[in-house]
N, CA, C and O atoms as a Maestro MAE file, in Angstrom:
{
 s_m_m2io_version
 :::
 2.0.0
}

f_m_ct {
 s_m_title
 :::
 protein
 m_atom[340] {
  # First column is atom index #
  i_m_mmod_type
  r_m_x_coord
  r_m_y_coord
  r_m_z_coord
  i_m_residue_number
  s_m_chain_name
  s_m_pdb_residue_name
  s_m_pdb_atom_name
  i_m_atomic_number
  :::
  1 25 0.704 -1.129 -0.065 1 A "UNK " " N  " 7
  2 3 -0.006 0.266 0.100 1 A "UNK " " CA " 6
  3 2 0.783 1.111 0.093 1 A "UNK " " C  " 6
  4 15 1.654 1.199 0.959 1 A "UNK " " O  " 8
  5 25 0.642 2.011 -0.989 2 A "UNK " " N  " 7
  6 3 1.499 3.426 -0.831 2 A "UNK " " CA " 6
  7 2 0.862 4.324 0.029 2 A "UNK " " C  " 6
  8 15 -0.296 4.237 0.437 2 A "UNK " " O  " 8
  9 25 1.740 5.250 0.297 3 A "UNK " " N  " 7
  10 3 1.086 6.408 1.086 3 A "UNK " " CA " 6
  11 2 1.638 7.503 0.463 3 A "UNK " " C  " 6
  12 15 2.851 7.617 0.287 3 A "UNK " " O  " 8
  13 25 0.768 8.370 0.097 4 A "UNK " " N  " 7
  14 3 1.009 9.582 -0.387 4 A "UNK " " CA " 6
  15 2 0.922 10.864 0.541 4 A "UNK " " C  " 6
  16 15 -0.031 11.242 1.221 4 A "UNK " " O  " 8
  17 25 2.165 11.424 0.383 5 A "UNK " " N  " 7
  18 3 2.616 12.511 1.477 5 A "UNK " " CA " 6
  19 2 2.435 14.046 0.463 5 A "UNK " " C  " 6
  20 15 2.871 14.280 -0.664 5 A "UNK " " O  " 8
  21 25 1.666 14.858 1.341 6 A "UNK " " N  " 7
  22 3 1.650 16.276 0.690 6 A "UNK " " CA " 6
  23 2 3.018 17.114 0.947 6 A "UNK " " C  " 6
  24 15 3.584 17.104 2.040 6 A "UNK " " O  " 8
  25 25 3.475 17.820 -0.147 7 A "UNK " " N  " 7
  26 3 4.596 18.611 0.067 7 A "UNK " " CA " 6
  27 2 4.173 19.370 1.064 7 A "UNK " " C  " 6
  28 15 2.975 19.519 1.305 7 A "UNK " " O  " 8
  29 25 5.168 19.950 1.774 8 A "UNK " " N  " 7
  30 3 4.713 20.957 2.834 8 A "UNK " " CA " 6
  31 2 4.989 22.077 2.488 8 A "UNK " " C  " 6
  32 15 6.061 22.319 1.932 8 A "UNK " " O  " 8
  33 25 4.046 23.039 2.750 9 A "UNK " " N  " 7
  34 3 4.083 24.562 2.765 9 A "UNK " " CA " 6
  35 2 5.491 25.151 3.208 9 A "UNK " " C  " 6
  36 15 6.096 24.802 4.221 9 A "UNK " " O  " 8
  37 25 5.932 26.140 2.248 10 A "UNK " " N  " 7
  38 3 6.976 26.529 2.766 10 A "UNK " " CA " 6
  39 2 6.091 28.208 3.208 10 A "UNK " " C  " 6
  40 15 4.978 28.562 2.818 10 A "UNK " " O  " 8
  41 25 6.985 28.918 4.059 11 A "UNK " " N  " 7
  42 3 6.478 30.265 4.467 11 A "UNK " " CA " 6
  43 2 7.547 31.187 4.445 11 A "UNK " " C  " 6
  44 15 8.734 30.862 4.410 11 A "UNK " " O  " 8
  45 25 7.117 32.326 4.464 12 A "UNK " " N  " 7
  46 3 7.936 33.483 4.666 12 A "UNK " " CA " 6
  47 2 7.480 33.977 5.981 12 A "UNK " " C  " 6
  48 15 6.275 34.124 6.184 12 A "UNK " " O  " 8
  49 25 8.306 34.227 6.832 13 A "UNK " " N  " 7
  50 3 7.975 34.692 8.115 13 A "UNK " " CA " 6
  51 2 8.001 36.102 8.512 13 A "UNK " " C  " 6
  52 15 9.049 36.650 8.171 13 A "UNK " " O  " 8
  53 25 7.488 36.570 8.892 14 A "UNK " " N  " 7
  54 3 7.250 38.262 8.994 14 A "UNK " " CA " 6
  55 2 7.157 38.495 10.436 14 A "UNK " " C  " 6
  56 15 6.326 37.762 10.971 14 A "UNK " " O  " 8
  57 25 7.872 39.440 11.359 15 A "UNK " " N  " 7
  58 3 7.492 39.941 12.523 15 A "UNK " " CA " 6
  59 2 7.736 41.389 12.750 15 A "UNK " " C  " 6
  60 15 8.762 42.012 12.478 15 A "UNK " " O  " 8
  61 25 6.596 41.853 13.311 16 A "UNK " " N  " 7
  62 3 6.306 43.281 13.374 16 A "UNK " " CA " 6
  63 2 5.757 43.455 14.618 16 A "UNK " " C  " 6
  64 15 4.610 43.031 14.756 16 A "UNK " " O  " 8
  65 25 6.331 44.015 15.632 17 A "UNK " " N  " 7
  66 3 5.662 44.287 17.113 17 A "UNK " " CA " 6
  67 2 5.276 45.664 17.467 17 A "UNK " " C  " 6
  68 15 4.954 46.040 18.595 17 A "UNK " " O  " 8
  69 25 5.346 46.472 16.265 18 A "UNK " " N  " 7
  70 3 5.122 47.939 16.341 18 A "UNK " " CA " 6
  71 2 3.722 48.135 16.952 18 A "UNK " " C  " 6
  72 15 2.778 47.883 16.203 18 A "UNK " " O  " 8
  73 25 3.477 48.505 18.078 19 A "UNK " " N  " 7
  74 3 1.879 48.406 18.460 19 A "UNK " " CA " 6
  75 2 0.907 49.642 17.662 19 A "UNK " " C  " 6
  76 15 -0.321 49.652 17.572 19 A "UNK " " O  " 8
  77 25 1.896 50.669 17.120 20 A "UNK " " N  " 7
  78 3 1.147 51.760 16.225 20 A "UNK " " CA " 6
  79 2 0.474 51.292 15.186 20 A "UNK " " C  " 6
  80 15 -0.573 51.853 14.863 20 A "UNK " " O  " 8
  81 25 0.999 50.065 14.397 21 A "UNK " " N  " 7
  82 3 0.687 49.403 13.160 21 A "UNK " " CA " 6
  83 2 -0.505 48.543 13.687 21 A "UNK " " C  " 6
  84 15 -0.517 47.865 14.714 21 A "UNK " " O  " 8
  85 25 -1.649 48.731 12.644 22 A "UNK " " N  " 7
  86 3 -2.616 47.898 12.842 22 A "UNK " " CA " 6
  87 2 -2.542 46.566 12.184 22 A "UNK " " C  " 6
  88 15 -2.038 46.682 11.067 22 A "UNK " " O  " 8
  89 25 -2.838 45.448 12.453 23 A "UNK " " N  " 7
  90 3 -2.637 43.704 12.189 23 A "UNK " " CA " 6
  91 2 -2.677 43.802 10.655 23 A "UNK " " C  " 6
  92 15 -1.755 43.487 9.903 23 A "UNK " " O  " 8
  93 25 -3.999 44.332 10.268 24 A "UNK " " N  " 7
  94 3 -4.203 44.373 8.845 24 A "UNK " " CA " 6
  95 2 -3.043 45.089 8.029 24 A "UNK " " C  " 6
  96 15 -2.720 44.536 6.978 24 A "UNK " " O  " 8
  97 25 -2.516 46.010 8.314 25 A "UNK " " N  " 7
  98 3 -1.191 46.611 7.770 25 A "UNK " " CA " 6
  99 2 -0.052 45.694 7.858 25 A "UNK " " C  " 6
  100 15 0.675 45.398 6.911 25 A "UNK " " O  " 8
  101 25 0.057 45.248 9.102 26 A "UNK " " N  " 7
  102 3 1.134 44.277 9.292 26 A "UNK " " CA " 6
  103 2 1.412 43.191 7.960 26 A "UNK " " C  " 6
  104 15 2.399 43.086 7.232 26 A "UNK " " O  " 8
  105 25 -0.107 42.315 7.975 27 A "UNK " " N  " 7
  106 3 -0.141 41.340 6.911 27 A "UNK " " CA " 6
  107 2 0.069 42.339 5.643 27 A "UNK " " C  " 6
  108 15 1.134 42.193 5.043 27 A "UNK " " O  " 8
  109 25 -0.517 42.991 5.334 28 A "UNK " " N  " 7
  110 3 -0.407 43.686 3.813 28 A "UNK " " CA " 6
  111 2 1.370 43.728 3.625 28 A "UNK " " C  " 6
  112 15 1.876 43.419 2.546 28 A "UNK " " O  " 8
  113 25 2.065 44.077 4.611 29 A "UNK " " N  " 7
  114 3 3.544 44.382 4.386 29 A "UNK " " CA " 6
  115 2 4.067 42.794 4.320 29 A "UNK " " C  " 6
  116 15 4.976 42.492 3.547 29 A "UNK " " O  " 8
  117 25 3.525 41.946 5.056 30 A "UNK " " N  " 7
  118 3 4.142 40.638 5.024 30 A "UNK " " CA " 6
  119 2 3.570 39.964 3.505 30 A "UNK " " C  " 6
  120 15 4.320 39.219 2.876 30 A "UNK " " O  " 8
  121 25 2.812 40.145 3.221 31 A "UNK " " N  " 7
  122 3 2.267 39.577 1.955 31 A "UNK " " CA " 6
  123 2 3.009 40.527 0.675 31 A "UNK " " C  " 6
  124 15 3.365 39.864 -0.299 31 A "UNK " " O  " 8
  125 25 3.205 41.699 0.632 32 A "UNK " " N  " 7
  126 3 4.069 42.547 -0.190 32 A "UNK " " CA " 6
  127 2 5.461 41.883 -0.226 32 A "UNK " " C  " 6
  128 15 5.992 41.688 -1.319 32 A "UNK " " O  " 8
  129 25 6.074 41.529 0.918 33 A "UNK " " N  " 7
  130 3 7.424 40.955 1.065 33 A "UNK " " CA " 6
  131 2 7.375 39.467 0.648 33 A "UNK " " C  " 6
  132 15 8.494 38.964 0.543 33 A "UNK " " O  " 8
  133 25 6.391 38.695 0.401 34 A "UNK " " N  " 7
  134 3 6.375 37.588 0.097 34 A "UNK " " CA " 6
  135 2 6.451 37.548 -1.394 34 A "UNK " " C  " 6
  136 15 7.134 36.702 -1.972 34 A "UNK " " O  " 8
  137 25 5.592 38.665 -2.165 35 A "UNK " " N  " 7
  138 3 5.572 38.598 -3.505 35 A "UNK " " CA " 6
  139 2 6.831 39.244 -4.050 35 A "UNK " " C  " 6
  140 15 7.150 38.879 -5.182 35 A "UNK " " O  " 8
  141 25 7.651 40.193 -3.413 36 A "UNK " " N  " 7
  142 3 8.942 40.822 -3.465 36 A "UNK " " CA " 6
  143 2 9.798 40.009 -3.713 36 A "UNK " " C  " 6
  144 15 10.533 40.192 -4.683 36 A "UNK " " O  " 8
  145 25 9.932 38.898 -2.906 37 A "UNK " " N  " 7
  146 3 11.024 37.836 -2.698 37 A "UNK " " CA " 6
  147 2 11.023 36.842 -3.990 37 A "UNK " " C  " 6
  148 15 11.940 36.071 -4.273 37 A "UNK " " O  " 8
  149 25 9.981 36.990 -4.616 38 A "UNK " " N  " 7
  150 3 10.368 36.017 -5.794 38 A "UNK " " CA " 6
  151 2 10.730 34.707 -5.672 38 A "UNK " " C  " 6
  152 15 11.036 34.079 -6.686 38 A "UNK " " O  " 8
  153 25 10.748 34.067 -4.334 39 A "UNK " " N  " 7
  154 3 11.110 32.764 -4.453 39 A "UNK " " CA " 6
  155 2 9.969 31.662 -4.625 39 A "UNK " " C  " 6
  156 15 10.184 30.468 -4.831 39 A "UNK " " O  " 8
  157 25 8.901 32.179 -4.524 40 A "UNK " " N  " 7
  158 3 7.681 31.463 -4.749 40 A "UNK " " CA " 6
  159 2 6.780 31.694 -6.254 40 A "UNK " " C  " 6
  160 15 6.500 32.789 -6.743 40 A "UNK " " O  " 8
  161 25 6.484 30.563 -6.722 41 A "UNK " " N  " 7
  162 3 5.852 30.922 -8.036 41 A "UNK " " CA " 6
  163 2 4.130 31.103 -7.863 41 A "UNK " " C  " 6
  164 15 3.459 31.476 -8.825 41 A "UNK " " O  " 8
  165 25 3.658 30.870 -6.849 42 A "UNK " " N  " 7
  166 3 2.301 31.325 -6.406 42 A "UNK " " CA " 6
  167 2 2.189 32.421 -5.607 42 A "UNK " " C  " 6
  168 15 3.019 32.890 -4.829 42 A "UNK " " O  " 8
  169 25 0.927 32.840 -5.908 43 A "UNK " " N  " 7
  170 3 0.825 34.265 -5.073 43 A "UNK " " CA " 6
  171 2 0.209 33.619 -3.812 43 A "UNK " " C  " 6
  172 15 -0.381 32.541 -3.729 43 A "UNK " " O  " 8
  173 25 0.491 34.551 -2.824 44 A "UNK " " N  " 7
  174 3 -0.065 33.845 -1.469 44 A "UNK " " CA " 6
  175 2 -1.528 33.745 -1.531 44 A "UNK " " C  " 6
  176 15 -2.309 34.257 -2.333 44 A "UNK " " O  " 8
  177 25 -1.762 32.902 -0.418 45 A "UNK " " N  " 7
  178 3 -3.354 32.692 -0.101 45 A "UNK " " CA " 6
  179 2 -3.427 32.512 1.260 45 A "UNK " " C  " 6
  180 15 -4.568 32.622 1.709 45 A "UNK " " O  " 8
  181 25 -2.460 32.241 2.144 46 A "UNK " " N  " 7
  182 3 -2.683 31.889 3.608 46 A "UNK " " CA " 6
  183 2 -1.675 32.567 4.444 46 A "UNK " " C  " 6
  184 15 -0.488 32.590 4.119 46 A "UNK " " O  " 8
  185 25 -2.148 33.145 5.564 47 A "UNK " " N  " 7
  186 3 -1.424 33.801 6.560 47 A "UNK " " CA " 6
  187 2 -1.599 32.882 7.734 47 A "UNK " " C  " 6
  188 15 -2.773 32.601 7.974 47 A "UNK " " O  " 8
  189 25 -0.706 32.363 8.505 48 A "UNK " " N  " 7
  190 3 -0.987 32.033 9.915 48 A "UNK " " CA " 6
  191 2 -0.451 32.618 10.641 48 A "UNK " " C  " 6
  192 15 0.677 33.025 10.362 48 A "UNK " " O  " 8
  193 25 -1.078 32.917 11.949 49 A "UNK " " N  " 7
  194 3 -1.066 34.049 12.904 49 A "UNK " " CA " 6
  195 2 -1.268 33.274 14.324 49 A "UNK " " C  " 6
  196 15 -1.799 32.173 14.465 49 A "UNK " " O  " 8
  197 25 -0.753 34.056 15.286 50 A "UNK " " N  " 7
  198 3 -1.142 33.652 16.642 50 A "UNK " " CA " 6
  199 2 -2.689 33.930 16.990 50 A "UNK " " C  " 6
  200 15 -3.207 34.882 16.406 50 A "UNK " " O  " 8
  201 25 -3.360 33.290 17.762 51 A "UNK " " N  " 7
  202 3 -4.796 33.446 17.741 51 A "UNK " " CA " 6
  203 2 -5.304 34.665 18.256 51 A "UNK " " C  " 6
  204 15 -6.501 34.940 18.170 51 A "UNK " " O  " 8
  205 25 -4.366 35.508 18.854 52 A "UNK " " N  " 7
  206 3 -4.803 37.091 19.085 52 A "UNK " " CA " 6
  207 2 -4.846 38.057 18.097 52 A "UNK " " C  " 6
  208 15 -5.357 39.175 18.160 52 A "UNK " " O  " 8
  209 25 -4.121 37.396 16.953 53 A "UNK " " N  " 7
  210 3 -3.881 38.309 15.859 53 A "UNK " " CA " 6
  211 2 -4.913 37.920 14.501 53 A "UNK " " C  " 6
  212 15 -4.732 38.381 13.374 53 A "UNK " " O  " 8
  213 25 -5.835 37.134 14.813 54 A "UNK " " N  " 7
  214 3 -6.791 36.570 13.714 54 A "UNK " " CA " 6
  215 2 -7.618 37.858 13.603 54 A "UNK " " C  " 6
  216 15 -8.081 38.542 14.516 54 A "UNK " " O  " 8
  217 25 -7.708 38.053 12.115 55 A "UNK " " N  " 7
  218 3 -8.651 39.101 11.526 55 A "UNK " " CA " 6
  219 2 -9.146 38.411 10.223 55 A "UNK " " C  " 6
  220 15 -8.602 37.429 9.718 55 A "UNK " " O  " 8
  221 25 -10.458 39.169 9.651 56 A "UNK " " N  " 7
  222 3 -10.576 39.082 8.497 56 A "UNK " " CA " 6
  223 2 -9.991 39.840 7.596 56 A "UNK " " C  " 6
  224 15 -9.847 41.044 7.808 56 A "UNK " " O  " 8
  225 25 -9.449 39.088 6.135 57 A "UNK " " N  " 7
  226 3 -8.866 39.671 5.215 57 A "UNK " " CA " 6
  227 2 -9.270 39.269 4.025 57 A "UNK " " C  " 6
  228 15 -9.475 38.091 3.731 57 A "UNK " " O  " 8
  229 25 -9.399 40.189 3.312 58 A "UNK " " N  " 7
  230 3 -9.965 39.883 1.563 58 A "UNK " " CA " 6
  231 2 -9.002 39.219 0.998 58 A "UNK " " C  " 6
  232 15 -7.838 39.581 0.833 58 A "UNK " " O  " 8
  233 25 -9.725 37.802 0.569 59 A "UNK " " N  " 7
  234 3 -9.003 37.089 -0.788 59 A "UNK " " CA " 6
  235 2 -7.909 36.145 -0.022 59 A "UNK " " C  " 6
  236 15 -7.444 35.227 -0.697 59 A "UNK " " O  " 8
  237 25 -7.462 36.286 1.307 60 A "UNK " " N  " 7
  238 3 -6.504 35.694 2.002 60 A "UNK " " CA " 6
  239 2 -7.179 34.987 3.258 60 A "UNK " " C  " 6
  240 15 -8.047 35.532 3.939 60 A "UNK " " O  " 8
  241 25 -6.687 33.731 3.481 61 A "UNK " " N  " 7
  242 3 -7.031 32.900 4.546 61 A "UNK " " CA " 6
  243 2 -6.106 33.426 5.538 61 A "UNK " " C  " 6
  244 15 -4.903 33.554 5.311 61 A "UNK " " O  " 8
  245 25 -6.793 33.799 6.885 62 A "UNK " " N  " 7
  246 3 -5.905 34.079 7.828 62 A "UNK " " CA " 6
  247 2 -6.354 33.112 8.952 62 A "UNK " " C  " 6
  248 15 -7.497 33.036 9.403 62 A "UNK " " O  " 8
  249 25 -5.186 32.321 9.366 63 A "UNK " " N  " 7
  250 3 -5.539 31.002 10.268 63 A "UNK " " CA " 6
  251 2 -4.751 30.911 11.306 63 A "UNK " " C  " 6
  252 15 -3.525 30.903 11.198 63 A "UNK " " O  " 8
  253 25 -5.553 30.810 12.727 64 A "UNK " " N  " 7
  254 3 -4.473 30.723 13.685 64 A "UNK " " CA " 6
  255 2 -4.105 29.451 14.173 64 A "UNK " " C  " 6
  256 15 -4.898 28.535 14.394 64 A "UNK " " O  " 8
  257 25 -2.808 29.415 14.344 65 A "UNK " " N  " 7
  258 3 -1.977 28.307 14.607 65 A "UNK " " CA " 6
  259 2 -1.353 28.656 16.379 65 A "UNK " " C  " 6
  260 15 -1.045 29.788 16.752 65 A "UNK " " O  " 8
  261 25 -1.294 27.663 17.081 66 A "UNK " " N  " 7
  262 3 -1.099 27.477 18.404 66 A "UNK " " CA " 6
  263 2 0.402 28.040 18.754 66 A "UNK " " C  " 6
  264 15 0.615 28.786 19.709 66 A "UNK " " O  " 8
  265 25 1.443 27.566 17.820 67 A "UNK " " N  " 7
  266 3 2.651 27.352 17.811 67 A "UNK " " CA " 6
  267 2 3.333 28.978 17.212 67 A "UNK " " C  " 6
  268 15 4.534 29.181 17.391 67 A "UNK " " O  " 8
  269 25 2.601 29.893 16.621 68 A "UNK " " N  " 7
  270 3 3.001 31.027 16.333 68 A "UNK " " CA " 6
  271 2 2.999 32.183 17.484 68 A "UNK " " C  " 6
  272 15 1.972 32.371 18.136 68 A "UNK " " O  " 8
  273 25 4.056 32.873 17.694 69 A "UNK " " N  " 7
  274 3 3.909 34.012 18.681 69 A "UNK " " CA " 6
  275 2 3.119 35.247 17.863 69 A "UNK " " C  " 6
  276 15 3.014 35.458 16.655 69 A "UNK " " O  " 8
  277 25 2.663 35.894 18.903 70 A "UNK " " N  " 7
  278 3 2.207 37.432 18.557 70 A "UNK " " CA " 6
  279 2 3.008 38.305 17.608 70 A "UNK " " C  " 6
  280 15 4.237 38.331 17.537 70 A "UNK " " O  " 8
  281 25 2.316 38.878 17.030 71 A "UNK " " N  " 7
  282 3 2.941 39.800 15.958 71 A "UNK " " CA " 6
  283 2 3.879 39.186 14.997 71 A "UNK " " C  " 6
  284 15 4.840 39.811 14.551 71 A "UNK " " O  " 8
  285 25 3.558 37.745 14.616 72 A "UNK " " N  " 7
  286 3 4.513 36.852 13.881 72 A "UNK " " CA " 6
  287 2 3.518 36.460 12.670 72 A "UNK " " C  " 6
  288 15 2.442 35.940 12.965 72 A "UNK " " O  " 8
  289 25 3.835 36.689 11.350 73 A "UNK " " N  " 7
  290 3 3.046 36.118 10.449 73 A "UNK " " CA " 6
  291 2 3.669 35.631 9.314 73 A "UNK " " C  " 6
  292 15 4.465 36.220 8.583 73 A "UNK " " O  " 8
  293 25 3.173 34.330 9.216 74 A "UNK " " N  " 7
  294 3 3.713 33.259 8.236 74 A "UNK " " CA " 6
  295 2 2.615 32.986 6.922 74 A "UNK " " C  " 6
  296 15 1.472 32.542 6.819 74 A "UNK " " O  " 8
  297 25 3.719 33.548 5.940 75 A "UNK " " N  " 7
  298 3 2.383 33.931 4.704 75 A "UNK " " CA " 6
  299 2 3.251 32.821 3.667 75 A "UNK " " C  " 6
  300 15 4.448 32.564 3.535 75 A "UNK " " O  " 8
  301 25 2.121 32.368 3.085 76 A "UNK " " N  " 7
  302 3 2.429 31.122 2.218 76 A "UNK " " CA " 6
  303 2 1.390 30.693 1.216 76 A "UNK " " C  " 6
  304 15 0.367 31.371 1.132 76 A "UNK " " O  " 8
  305 25 1.552 29.609 0.428 77 A "UNK " " N  " 7
  306 3 0.578 29.305 -0.379 77 A "UNK " " CA " 6
  307 2 0.090 27.810 -0.130 77 A "UNK " " C  " 6
  308 15 0.771 26.786 -0.090 77 A "UNK " " O  " 8
  309 25 -1.213 27.969 0.019 78 A "UNK " " N  " 7
  310 3 -1.650 26.490 0.316 78 A "UNK " " CA " 6
  311 2 -2.541 26.059 -0.905 78 A "UNK " " C  " 6
  312 15 -3.471 26.790 -1.245 78 A "UNK " " O  " 8
  313 25 -2.279 24.895 -1.569 79 A "UNK " " N  " 7
  314 3 -3.102 24.303 -2.596 79 A "UNK " " CA " 6
  315 2 -4.210 23.464 -2.292 79 A "UNK " " C  " 6
  316 15 -4.117 22.248 -2.122 79 A "UNK " " O  " 8
  317 25 -5.212 24.099 -2.228 80 A "UNK " " N  " 7
  318 3 -6.501 23.496 -1.665 80 A "UNK " " CA " 6
  319 2 -6.792 22.317 -2.363 80 A "UNK " " C  " 6
  320 15 -7.538 21.553 -1.751 80 A "UNK " " O  " 8
  321 25 -6.331 21.867 -3.719 81 A "UNK " " N  " 7
  322 3 -6.666 20.614 -4.426 81 A "UNK " " CA " 6
  323 2 -5.797 19.626 -3.738 81 A "UNK " " C  " 6
  324 15 -6.329 18.530 -3.561 81 A "UNK " " O  " 8
  325 25 -4.478 19.777 -3.276 82 A "UNK " " N  " 7
  326 3 -3.721 18.979 -2.252 82 A "UNK " " CA " 6
  327 2 -4.436 18.394 -1.155 82 A "UNK " " C  " 6
  328 15 -4.425 17.180 -0.950 82 A "UNK " " O  " 8
  329 25 -5.121 19.306 -0.368 83 A "UNK " " N  " 7
  330 3 -5.866 19.076 0.613 83 A "UNK " " CA " 6
  331 2 -6.648 18.021 0.857 83 A "UNK " " C  " 6
  332 15 -6.555 17.148 1.719 83 A "UNK " " O  " 8
  333 25 -7.824 18.283 -0.421 84 A "UNK " " N  " 7
  334 3 -8.708 17.128 -0.840 84 A "UNK " " CA " 6
  335 2 -8.240 15.934 -0.998 84 A "UNK " " C  " 6
  336 15 -9.042 15.043 -0.715 84 A "UNK " " O  " 8
  337 25 -6.957 15.526 -1.443 85 A "UNK " " N  " 7
  338 3 -6.405 14.344 -1.725 85 A "UNK " " CA " 6
  339 2 -6.282 13.216 -0.737 85 A "UNK " " C  " 6
  340 15 -5.759 12.154 -1.075 85 A "UNK " " O  " 8
  :::
 }
 m_bond[339] {
  # First column is bond index #
  i_m_from
  i_m_to
  i_m_order
  :::
  1 1 2 1
  2 2 3 1
  3 3 4 2
  4 3 5 1
  5 5 6 1
  6 6 7 1
  7 7 8 2
  8 7 9 1
  9 9 10 1
  10 10 11 1
  11 11 12 2
  12 11 13 1
  13 13 14 1
  14 14 15 1
  15 15 16 2
  16 15 17 1
  17 17 18 1
  18 18 19 1
  19 19 20 2
  20 19 21 1
  21 21 22 1
  22 22 23 1
  23 23 24 2
  24 23 25 1
  25 25 26 1
  26 26 27 1
  27 27 28 2
  28 27 29 1
  29 29 30 1
  30 30 31 1
  31 31 32 2
  32 31 33 1
  33 33 34 1
  34 34 35 1
  35 35 36 2
  36 35 37 1
  37 37 38 1
  38 38 39 1
  39 39 40 2
  40 39 41 1
  41 41 42 1
  42 42 43 1
  43 43 44 2
  44 43 45 1
  45 45 46 1
  46 46 47 1
  47 47 48 2
  48 47 49 1
  49 49 50 1
  50 50 51 1
  51 51 52 2
  52 51 53 1
  53 53 54 1
  54 54 55 1
  55 55 56 2
  56 55 57 1
  57 57 58 1
  58 58 59 1
  59 59 60 2
  60 59 61 1
  61 61 62 1
  62 62 63 1
  63 63 64 2
  64 63 65 1
  65 65 66 1
  66 66 67 1
  67 67 68 2
  68 67 69 1
  69 69 70 1
  70 70 71 1
  71 71 72 2
  72 71 73 1
  73 73 74 1
  74 74 75 1
  75 75 76 2
  76 75 77 1
  77 77 78 1
  78 78 79 1
  79 79 80 2
  80 79 81 1
  81 81 82 1
  82 82 83 1
  83 83 84 2
  84 83 85 1
  85 85 86 1
  86 86 87 1
  87 87 88 2
  88 87 89 1
  89 89 90 1
  90 90 91 1
  91 91 92 2
  92 91 93 1
  93 93 94 1
  94 94 95 1
  95 95 96 2
  96 95 97 1
  97 97 98 1
  98 98 99 1
  99 99 100 2
  100 99 101 1
  101 101 102 1
  102 102 103 1
  103 103 104 2
  104 103 105 1
  105 105 106 1
  106 106 107 1
  107 107 108 2
  108 107 109 1
  109 109 110 1
  110 110 111 1
  111 111 112 2
  112 111 113 1
  113 113 114 1
  114 114 115 1
  115 115 116 2
  116 115 117 1
  117 117 118 1
  118 118 119 1
  119 119 120 2
  120 119 121 1
  121 121 122 1
  122 122 123 1
  123 123 124 2
  124 123 125 1
  125 125 126 1
  126 126 127 1
  127 127 128 2
  128 127 129 1
  129 129 130 1
  130 130 131 1
  131 131 132 2
  132 131 133 1
  133 133 134 1
  134 134 135 1
  135 135 136 2
  136 135 137 1
  137 137 138 1
  138 138 139 1
  139 139 140 2
  140 139 141 1
  141 141 142 1
  142 142 143 1
  143 143 144 2
  144 143 145 1
  145 145 146 1
  146 146 147 1
  147 147 148 2
  148 147 149 1
  149 149 150 1
  150 150 151 1
  151 151 152 2
  152 151 153 1
  153 153 154 1
  154 154 155 1
  155 155 156 2
  156 155 157 1
  157 157 158 1
  158 158 159 1
  159 159 160 2
  160 159 161 1
  161 161 162 1
  162 162 163 1
  163 163 164 2
  164 163 165 1
  165 165 166 1
  166 166 167 1
  167 167 168 2
  168 167 169 1
  169 169 170 1
  170 170 171 1
  171 171 172 2
  172 171 173 1
  173 173 174 1
  174 174 175 1
  175 175 176 2
  176 175 177 1
  177 177 178 1
  178 178 179 1
  179 179 180 2
  180 179 181 1
  181 181 182 1
  182 182 183 1
  183 183 184 2
  184 183 185 1
  185 185 186 1
  186 186 187 1
  187 187 188 2
  188 187 189 1
  189 189 190 1
  190 190 191 1
  191 191 192 2
  192 191 193 1
  193 193 194 1
  194 194 195 1
  195 195 196 2
  196 195 197 1
  197 197 198 1
  198 198 199 1
  199 199 200 2
  200 199 201 1
  201 201 202 1
  202 202 203 1
  203 203 204 2
  204 203 205 1
  205 205 206 1
  206 206 207 1
  207 207 208 2
  208 207 209 1
  209 209 210 1
  210 210 211 1
  211 211 212 2
  212 211 213 1
  213 213 214 1
  214 214 215 1
  215 215 216 2
  216 215 217 1
  217 217 218 1
  218 218 219 1
  219 219 220 2
  220 219 221 1
  221 221 222 1
  222 222 223 1
  223 223 224 2
  224 223 225 1
  225 225 226 1
  226 226 227 1
  227 227 228 2
  228 227 229 1
  229 229 230 1
  230 230 231 1
  231 231 232 2
  232 231 233 1
  233 233 234 1
  234 234 235 1
  235 235 236 2
  236 235 237 1
  237 237 238 1
  238 238 239 1
  239 239 240 2
  240 239 241 1
  241 241 242 1
  242 242 243 1
  243 243 244 2
  244 243 245 1
  245 245 246 1
  246 246 247 1
  247 247 248 2
  248 247 249 1
  249 249 250 1
  250 250 251 1
  251 251 252 2
  252 251 253 1
  253 253 254 1
  254 254 255 1
  255 255 256 2
  256 255 257 1
  257 257 258 1
  258 258 259 1
  259 259 260 2
  260 259 261 1
  261 261 262 1
  262 262 263 1
  263 263 264 2
  264 263 265 1
  265 265 266 1
  266 266 267 1
  267 267 268 2
  268 267 269 1
  269 269 270 1
  270 270 271 1
  271 271 272 2
  272 271 273 1
  273 273 274 1
  274 274 275 1
  275 275 276 2
  276 275 277 1
  277 277 278 1
  278 278 279 1
  279 279 280 2
  280 279 281 1
  281 281 282 1
  282 282 283 1
  283 283 284 2
  284 283 285 1
  285 285 286 1
  286 286 287 1
  287 287 288 2
  288 287 289 1
  289 289 290 1
  290 290 291 1
  291 291 292 2
  292 291 293 1
  293 293 294 1
  294 294 295 1
  295 295 296 2
  296 295 297 1
  297 297 298 1
  298 298 299 1
  299 299 300 2
  300 299 301 1
  301 301 302 1
  302 302 303 1
  303 303 304 2
  304 303 305 1
  305 305 306 1
  306 306 307 1
  307 307 308 2
  308 307 309 1
  309 309 310 1
  310 310 311 1
  311 311 312 2
  312 311 313 1
  313 313 314 1
  314 314 315 1
  315 315 316 2
  316 315 317 1
  317 317 318 1
  318 318 319 1
  319 319 320 2
  320 319 321 1
  321 321 322 1
  322 322 323 1
  323 323 324 2
  324 323 325 1
  325 325 326 1
  326 326 327 1
  327 327 328 2
  328 327 329 1
  329 329 330 1
  330 330 331 1
  331 331 332 2
  332 331 333 1
  333 333 334 1
  334 334 335 1
  335 335 336 2
  336 335 337 1
  337 337 338 1
  338 338 339 1
  339 339 340 2
  :::
 }
}
């Protein structure tokens, strides 16, 4: 019996603890850094955050992850079709 493993998602980690900058702006900056880096072929569609930093964001899934510290944003691409397999 063959076991299929999903390729792990790679992330760009962004940290910004400036209390004067709202969370949505921090996420926008992290998304822009992801695109600027040109390391990935896909546009980002996922941001993992601490539970305290969860917000609604247009066209991007913002998902809490217990292992992520406050003010840290992991930006990546999640292939939805790979999740269904």
